[in-house]
C-alpha positions in Angstrom: -8.9 -35.4 17.0 -8.7 -32.4 19.3 -9.2 -28.7 18.4 -8.0 -25.3 20.2 -10.2 -22.0 18.8 -8.6 -19.1 20.3 -10.6 -16.1 19.9 -14.8 -16.0 20.6 -15.4 -13.6 17.5 -17.4 -13.8 14.5 -14.4 -16.4 13.1 -14.2 -18.7 16.3 -17.3 -18.7 16.7 -18.1 -20.9 13.7 -15.4 -22.2 13.3 -16.2 -24.0 16.4 -19.4 -24.7 15.8 -18.1 -26.8 12.2 -15.4 -28.0 14.3 -17.3 -29.5 16.2 -20.2 -30.4 13.9 -17.4 -32.3 11.9 -16.6 -34.3 14.6 -13.4 -33.2 16.4 -13.8 -32.7 20.3 -13.6 -28.4 19.8 -12.5 -26.0 23.0 -12.9 -22.5 22.8 -10.8 -20.2 24.5 -12.2 -16.1 24.7 -9.7 -13.6 26.5 -12.9 -11.2 27.2 -16.3 -12.0 29.5 -18.4 -13.1 27.0 -17.8 -14.0 23.5 -18.2 -11.5 20.3 -17.4 -7.9 22.1 -16.6 -6.5 19.0 -19.5 -8.3 17.5 -21.9 -6.7 19.8 -20.3 -3.4 18.7 -21.1 -3.7 14.9 -23.5 -1.8 12.7 -23.7 0.8 15.8 -25.1 -2.1 17.8 -27.3 -3.7 15.1 -24.8 -6.1 13.6 -24.6 -5.9 9.7 -24.3 -9.7 9.5 -23.4 -10.0 5.7 -24.1 -8.8 2.3 -27.5 -10.6 0.2 -25.2 -10.6 -2.9 -24.2 -13.5 -4.9 -20.0 -14.9 -4.8 -18.7 -13.3 -7.8 -19.9 -9.6 -6.8 -18.6 -10.0 -3.1 -15.6 -10.8 -3.8 -15.4 -7.2 -5.9 -16.5 -6.0 -2.7 -12.9 -7.3 -1.3 -10.5 -4.9 -1.0 -7.4 -6.7 -0.1 -6.7 -10.1 -1.2 -9.8 -11.2 -3.0 -8.6 -14.2 -5.4 -7.3 -15.8 -2.1 -10.7 -15.7 -0.7 -12.4 -17.3 -3.4 -12.3 -20.7 -1.9 -13.5 -19.5 1.3 -16.5 -17.1 -0.3 -17.5 -20.4 -2.7 -17.4 -22.7 -0.4 -19.6 -20.5 2.4 -21.3 -18.0 1.0 -23.8 -15.1 2.3 -26.6 -17.0 1.1 -24.9 -20.4 3.6 -24.6 -18.0 6.3 -28.0 -16.3 6.3 -29.5 -20.0 6.5 -27.2 -20.4 9.3 -28.5 -18.1 11.0 -32.2 -18.8 9.9 -31.6 -22.0 10.7 -30.3 -21.8 14.3 -33.6 -19.4 14.5 -32.4 -16.0 13.9 -35.0 -13.8 12.0 -33.1 -11.8 9.4 -34.2 -8.8 7.2 -32.1 -7.3 4.3 -32.0 -3.0 4.0 -30.4 -0.5 1.3 -27.4 -1.8 -0.5 -28.4 -5.7 0.3 -27.0 -5.0 4.1 -28.5 -7.8 6.5 -29.7 -7.0 9.7 -31.1 -9.4 12.7 -34.9 -8.8 12.5 -34.7 -7.2 15.9 -31.8 -4.5 15.2 -30.2 -6.4 18.2 -26.2 -7.5 17.4 -26.9 -9.7 20.7 -29.6 -11.5 19.2 -27.0 -12.6 16.8 -24.2 -13.8 19.0 -27.1 -15.7 21.2 -27.6 -17.5 18.1 -24.1 -18.1 17.5 -23.3 -19.4 20.6 -26.6 -21.5 21.4 -25.3 -23.2 17.8 -21.9 -23.8 19.2 -23.3 -25.4 22.5 -25.7 -27.6 20.7 -22.9 -29.8 19.0 -21.0 -29.7 22.1 -18.3 -26.7 21.8 -16.9 -26.5 25.0 -16.7 -22.7 25.9 -14.2 -21.0 28.1 -14.5 -17.1 28.9 -11.7 -15.3 31.0 -9.4 -17.8 29.2 -5.8 -15.7 28.0 -3.6 -18.0 25.9 0.3 -17.4 26.3 1.4 -19.5 23.8 1.1 -22.0 21.0 3.3 -25.0 21.2 4.4 -26.5 18.3 7.1 -30.0 18.1 8.5 -30.8 14.7 6.8 -28.2 12.8 3.4 -29.2 14.2 0.8 -28.6 16.4 0.5 -30.3 19.9 -1.0 -27.9 22.7 -1.6 -24.1 23.8 -0.4 -23.0 27.1 -3.1 -20.7 28.9 -4.1 -19.2 31.9 -6.5 -22.8 32.5 -2.8 -24.8 32.1 -1.5 -26.6 29.0 -4.0 -28.3 26.5 -2.8 -30.6 24.4 -4.4 -30.5 21.1 -3.9 -31.3 17.5 -5.1 -28.7 15.3 -4.9 -24.5 16.7 -7.0 -22.0 14.9 -6.2 -18.4 15.5 -9.1 -16.4 15.3 -7.6 -13.3 17.3 -9.0 -10.6 15.4 -7.0 -7.4 14.1 -5.5 -4.5 16.1 -8.6 -1.8 15.9 -10.7 -1.2 19.0 -8.4 -2.9 21.7 -11.0 -2.6 24.1 -13.1 -5.1 22.5 -9.9 -7.5 23.2 -8.0 -7.2 19.5 -5.1 -6.5 20.9 -3.1 -8.0 18.1 -1.9 -11.2 19.8 -2.7 -13.4 16.9 0.3 -11.6 14.9 3.0 -12.8 17.7 1.4 -16.4 17.4 2.1 -16.0 13.8 5.1 -14.5 13.6 6.6 -17.3 16.6 5.2 -19.9 14.0 7.2 -18.3 11.0 5.0 -16.1 9.5 5.3 -13.0 8.2 2.8 -10.4 9.0 2.2 -7.9 6.5 2.5 -4.2 7.8 -0.7 -3.0 9.8 -2.8 -0.2 8.5 -5.6 1.3 9.2 -9.0 0.7 7.1 -12.5 1.6 7.3 -11.6 5.0 9.0 -12.5 8.8 8.9 -10.0 10.5 6.9 -8.1 13.6 7.7 -7.5 16.6 5.5 -4.7 19.5 5.1 -6.3 23.3 5.8 -8.9 25.1 7.8 -10.2 24.2 11.3 -13.3 21.8 10.4 -14.7 22.2 13.9 -17.5 24.6 11.8 -18.7 21.7 9.3 -18.3 19.0 12.0 -21.5 17.5 11.8 -23.1 18.0 9.1 -24.2 15.1 7.2 -24.4 15.3 2.8 -26.9 12.7 1.5 -26.7 11.4 -2.3 -23.5 13.2 -2.8 -20.6 11.9 -5.0 -16.9 11.6 -4.2 -13.4 11.0 -6.9 -10.4 10.0 -4.6 -7.3 11.2 -6.8 -3.8 9.7 -6.3 -1.4 12.2 -8.2 -3.9 13.1 -10.3 -5.2 10.3 -11.4 -9.0 9.1 -9.9 -8.0 5.7 -7.6 -11.5 5.1 -6.5 -15.6 6.5 -6.7 -18.1 6.3 -4.9 -22.0 7.5 -4.0 -24.0 8.2 -1.4 -23.3 9.9 2.6 -20.6 11.5 3.9 -20.0 12.9 7.2 -17.5 16.0 8.1 -15.6 15.5 11.9 -13.9 18.6 13.0 -10.5 16.8 11.4 -12.3 16.1 7.6 -14.3 13.7 6.7 -15.9 10.2 7.0 -19.3 8.4 6.8 -20.4 5.5 4.7 -18.4 6.7 1.0 -15.4 8.4 3.1 -14.7 5.1 5.1 -14.9 2.9 2.3 -12.6 5.4 0.6 -10.1 5.1 3.1 -9.5 1.2 2.1 -8.1 2.3 -1.2 -5.8 4.7 0.5 -4.3 2.6 2.4 -4.0 0.2 0.2 -2.3 2.5 -2.4 0.4 3.3 0.1 2.3 6.5 -0.4 1.3 9.7 -2.7 -0.5 12.6 -2.8 -4.6 12.1 -2.2 -6.9 14.5 -3.0 -10.9 14.5 -2.6 -13.3 15.5 -4.7 -16.8 16.1 -4.2 -19.5 16.8 -6.5 -22.3 17.9 -4.1 -25.0 18.2 -6.8 -23.8 14.3 -9.3 -27.9 14.2 -10.4 -27.6 17.2 -12.2 -24.8 18.0 -15.3 -23.1 21.1 -15.5 -25.3 23.0 -18.1 -28.0 22.0 -15.7 -27.1 23.1 -12.5 -25.8 26.3 -14.2 -29.6 27.2 -14.6 -30.3 26.6 -11.4 -27.8 28.8 -10.5 -29.4 31.1 -12.7 -32.8 30.8 -11.4 -31.6 31.3 -7.8 -29.5 34.2 -8.2 -32.4 36.0 -10.6 -34.6 35.0 -7.9 -32.3 36.9 -4.9 -30.6 39.1 -7.0 -31.4 42.1 -4.2 -28.6 39.4 -1.8 -25.1 39.1 -1.3 -23.9 35.7 -3.0 -23.9 34.3 0.7 -27.2 34.1 1.1 -28.7 33.5 -2.1 -27.1 29.9 -2.3 -29.6 28.9 0.5 -32.0 26.6 -1.7 -29.3 24.9 -3.2 -27.1 24.1 0.1 -26.8 23.3 3.7 -26.2 26.6 5.4 -22.9 26.1 7.4 -21.7 24.7 3.8 -21.9 28.0 2.1 -19.2 30.1 3.4 -17.2 26.6 2.7 -18.0 26.4 -1.0 -17.4 30.1 -1.7 -14.2 30.1 0.3 -13.1 27.2 -2.7 -14.4 28.9 -5.6 -12.5 32.0 -4.5 -14.9 34.5 -4.8 -16.4 37.5 -2.2 -19.3 36.2 -0.8 -20.4 39.7 -0.1 -21.0 40.6 -3.7 -23.6 41.2 -5.0 -25.3 38.3 -7.1 -26.5 41.3 -9.6 -22.7 41.8 -9.8 -21.8 38.4 -10.6 -20.3 38.3 -13.9 -20.2 34.7 -15.8 -16.4 34.1 -14.8 -17.4 34.2 -10.9 -20.5 32.1 -11.5 -18.4 29.6 -13.1 -16.3 29.7 -10.3 -19.2 28.9 -7.7 -20.8 26.1 -10.4 -17.6 24.2 -10.6 -17.0 24.0 -6.7 -20.7 22.7 -6.9 -19.4 20.1 -8.7 -15.7 19.3 -7.6 -15.2 20.8 -4.0 -11.9 19.1 -3.6 -9.4 18.6 -0.3 -6.0 17.9 -0.1 -5.9 14.3 2.3 -3.7 14.5 5.3 -3.3 11.2 6.6 -6.0 8.2 8.1 -7.3 8.4 11.3 -5.4 6.1 14.1 -5.0 1.9 13.7 -7.2 2.7 17.2 -10.1 4.1 15.6 -10.2 1.8 12.6 -13.3 -0.2 11.8 -11.0 -3.4 10.3 -7.6 -3.7 10.5 -5.9 -4.0 6.9 -2.4 -5.9 6.9 -1.7 -9.2 9.1 -1.0 -12.7 8.2 0.8 -13.1 4.6 -2.1 -15.3 3.1 0.4 -16.7 0.1 1.8 -18.6 3.8 -1.6 -20.2 3.9 -3.3 -23.0 2.0 -7.1 -21.0 0.5 -8.9 -23.8 1.1 -8.4 -25.1 4.2 -6.4 -22.0 5.9 -4.2 -23.8 7.3 -0.2 -23.0 7.8 2.2 -23.8 5.2 4.3 -24.0 7.2 3.0 -25.2 10.3 1.2 -29.1 10.4 -2.4 -27.9 12.5 -2.2 -24.5 12.2 -4.8 -22.8 10.9 -5.8 -18.8 10.9 -9.2 -17.2 10.2 -10.6 -13.8 10.3 -9.4 -10.3 10.2 -5.9 -12.1 11.8 -5.1 -12.5 8.0 -4.4 -10.3 5.6 -7.9 -9.6 3.8 -10.2 -6.4 4.0 -13.3 -5.6 2.7 -15.8 -2.6 2.1 -18.9 -1.5 4.7 -21.7 -3.4 3.8 -21.1 -7.1 5.9 -18.2 -7.8 3.6 -15.8 -7.9 6.2 -17.6 -9.8 8.6 -18.8 -12.6 6.0 -15.0 -13.1 5.4 -14.6 -13.8 8.9 -17.4 -16.5 8.6 -16.1 -18.1 5.5 -12.3 -18.7 6.6 -14.1 -19.8 9.8 -15.7 -22.0 8.2 -12.9 -23.5 6.5 -10.5 -23.6 9.2 -13.7 -26.0 11.0 -14.4 -28.4 7.8 -11.0 -28.4 7.8 -11.2 -31.4 9.9 -13.1 -33.6 7.5 -9.9 -33.6 5.8 -7.7 -34.9 8.2 
């Protein structure tokens, strides 16, 4: 049995390893000059390689097609991935939110670990190799055409990634291979990205980080997502962990009027926060409103909040009536913005959409249309929240696709 794996990212490397381990002659074709180019930049260069949670909790963090992924996650869980890394010489650690990183904080060490594992079982790794098309006869794979020539094989696994961060080689070739084989491609859309907001120029707020805030995403006035954590203002809107996760739900929900509500003081209920305001206003009774909120908010956010409260920022707090104070209180608990759009696909961490999973066997990742054709990783219509979940999806689907040799 000869297997060709197209793509040397997370899914491709783990797939090639388990393919060779299960006895297949395995060839890995990577168009870049090195393996794991996108893996290298994940987690700001630290590589959040997986999430140390159980299978059921993991699946609650999958945004699209979690049911399809169930077999993959139960077959090769986060615990299995962590054990794999440790067995192959990589020390790991667990941080906030069960995020797992290499102990060295170097994504390059994860790539070296995967490469070493592949070489240990005899994977034939070919870099700078462009795949032109998959050769299919009578609805069965028989080879690939690439810059090395024509390679005959019994099985091809497409692990080409999505279409974000095209500089890393995610050019969307896998969608073409799938379409040519008769597969349906679900519309591609951004996931895990910043969000542009309607309204003023956000330049004055750009770079401001808010920690320990909570957000709600509302669609047509109804809450569709909530989160707690860190938010970052950008020159066009917002980003940061809670926003990046929220973007995936906005992307999945599709059309509608979306708003983001920020609770700047989620630890305080309205009654407690109102008492806090009264104390501050008493302390700064001879100052205007803009200067009386310095203990409660970052300086660069004060004018923005007062603008949303629709109160005169130059009003002396001693002249502030209960109605105006209520407006300030409401803005602190519900700083609301209309969503203009998500940042473009090229900037997103993960591509949502892809090969329709209804056409894929969830237990093997084999095509239901073409015998011997498999798909794994981001090329499929699957996506999850941040925290190591997307990489684990790639590893788990790659594992199934590689081990499918055992069933042949």
